[in-house]
N, C-alpha and C positions, 0 to 999 in steps of 0.2 A: 505495500500498501504509499503509495506516493505522502509524504510531508502534506497536500494541499488537500489528499481525502482526507489524511484524516481530521486537519482542523478540518473539517465539513461535520464532518459522523458524528466531533466532538460537540460542535456546536448542535449540531442537530438532539442528539440527548440532550445537553443544557439548553434549548430551547423549551422539549415536552418537560422537561422540569419543573424551570422559569410556569412554563402557562402565561398568563393572562394577568401575571400580580404582576411582576419585573419588581418584585423585592428579593434582596439581597442576586446579586447576579452576580458579581463577585464571588460572592461563597458563592453561589455554580456555578459557577466555570471554576472557580477552582477544586471544587469534590469530585467535577469528573475528570479535569485530570489528573488527578491525584490519586485517581481511579484506573484512569488509563495506566500511566506510567508506573505503577506502586499493584496493580494486578487486585485494590480490592476497597472498599469504600473506606474513605479515613476511617476514622474511631474519635472520639470527645480528643481525646489527648496525643495526636496521631501528628508528629511532625518531622515524618518521614519527606525528603526533595520533591520539590519538581521541577519539570522542564519551564522555566521562568518564562523565556520571549512563546515556547507552543503555549497555553496559560493566555498572554499576551495577545498573541496571534486570534483567541479563542472568543475572548471578550471582547475582543474589537467585531467581529464577525456577528454576533451577538450583538449589541451593543444597537449595530447595522440594523439585522433586520428586527431591532421592538418599532 
């Protein structure tokens, strides 16, 4: 899968979670990227790193589609 395809899929996942609420956009994008990078959704105290550039690209696309 190309980087653009990954960003597109993560954007779709984030938009599905966000729905119409538009609340916690940044957190939702972070959770989706965290799950992609680490293989699981974060727990309350999960501090594993994520790919920040991937997160920023997903966040930008999500904001652009809302």
